[in-house]
C-alpha positions in Angstrom: 17.3 -2.7 2.7 15.3 -2.7 5.9 12.7 -5.3 6.5 9.1 -4.2 5.7 7.4 -3.2 8.9 3.7 -4.1 9.4 0.9 -2.1 10.9 -0.1 -4.1 14.0 -3.6 -3.2 15.2 -6.9 -1.6 14.2 -6.0 1.7 15.9 -3.0 2.1 13.6 -5.1 1.3 10.6 -7.9 3.6 11.7 -5.4 6.5 12.2 -4.2 6.1 8.6 -7.8 5.9 7.3 -8.9 9.0 9.2 -5.8 11.3 8.8 -4.2 9.9 5.6 -4.4 10.7 2.0 -6.4 8.4 -0.2 -5.2 7.4 -3.7 -7.6 5.1 -5.7 -6.8 2.9 -8.6 -8.8 0.2 -10.3 -6.9 -2.5 -8.5 -6.7 -1.0 -4.9 -7.2 2.0 -2.7 -4.0 3.2 -1.0 -4.1 5.4 2.1 -0.8 7.1 2.9 -0.1 9.0 6.2 3.2 10.8 6.6 4.9 10.1 9.9 7.8 11.9 11.6 9.5 8.8 12.9 11.0 7.9 9.5 9.6 4.4 9.6 7.8 2.9 6.6 5.0 0.6 7.7 2.5 -1.3 5.6 -0.9 -2.9 6.1 -2.9 -4.8 3.6 -6.6 -5.7 3.7 -8.5 -8.0 1.4 -12.2 -8.5 2.2 -14.2 -11.7 1.7 -16.0 -10.1 -1.2 -12.8 -10.6 -3.2 -12.9 -14.4 -2.9 -12.1 -17.3 -0.7 -9.1 -17.6 1.6 -6.8 -18.9 -1.2 -7.7 -16.0 -3.5 -7.3 -13.4 -0.6 -3.9 -14.8 0.4 -2.7 -14.8 -3.2 -3.7 -11.1 -3.5 -1.8 -10.3 -0.3 1.3 -12.1 -1.5 1.2 -10.3 -4.8 0.8 -6.9 -3.1 3.6 -7.6 -0.6 6.0 -8.5 -3.4 5.0 -5.4 -5.5 5.5 -3.3 -2.4 8.9 -4.8 -1.7 10.0 -4.1 -5.3 8.7 -0.6 -5.0 10.6 0.0 -1.8 13.8 -1.0 -3.4 13.3 1.7 -6.0 11.8 4.2 -3.5 14.9 5.9 -2.2 13.6 8.4 0.3 14.0 9.1 4.0 10.3 9.9 4.1 8.4 8.1 6.8 4.9 7.0 6.2 2.2 4.4 7.0 0.5 2.8 4.1 -2.7 0.8 4.0 -3.8 -0.9 0.9 -7.4 -2.2 0.4 -7.6 -4.6 -2.5 -10.4 -4.4 -5.1 -11.8 -7.2 -7.2 -9.8 -6.2 -10.3 -6.6 -7.3 -8.4 -7.6 -11.0 -8.6 -7.1 -11.3 -12.4 -4.6 -8.4 -12.9 -1.2 -9.0 -14.4 1.7 -8.5 -11.9 3.2 -5.8 -14.0 0.0 -3.8 -13.9 -0.1 -4.1 -10.1 3.5 -2.8 -10.0 2.6 0.1 -12.3 -0.4 1.0 -10.3 1.6 0.9 -7.0 4.4 3.0 -8.6 1.9 5.6 -9.7 0.4 5.7 -6.2 3.8 6.2 -4.6 4.6 9.0 -7.2 1.3 10.8 -6.5 1.9 10.6 -2.8 5.5 11.9 -2.9 4.5 14.7 -5.3 1.8 16.0 -2.9 4.1 15.6 0.1 7.0 17.4 -1.5 4.9 20.5 -2.5 5.4 23.5 -0.2 
């Protein structure tokens, strides 16, 4: 499995926000943008409204791990950029519900992309 690539700067994030597809859950908002390069890059944002630095970093670690697990199961040559904005429900959510919400978001994205 390839290493998870990260979005590097605000221009890349902004492009995903402006041109991408938004999928909202109670735990996070996910923005997907299909790219032709075949790369799969991820960016995670957690605002100060969620909590202090310890809480924000924990949210990011949990999201990264859920994304890694999802990427193992996501066997597709589809290239995309993904930005996840955490919501306050993520702080107390069970890890299994984070995985389920992420799997649902990936499924919704691939279903809309694969339609003719």
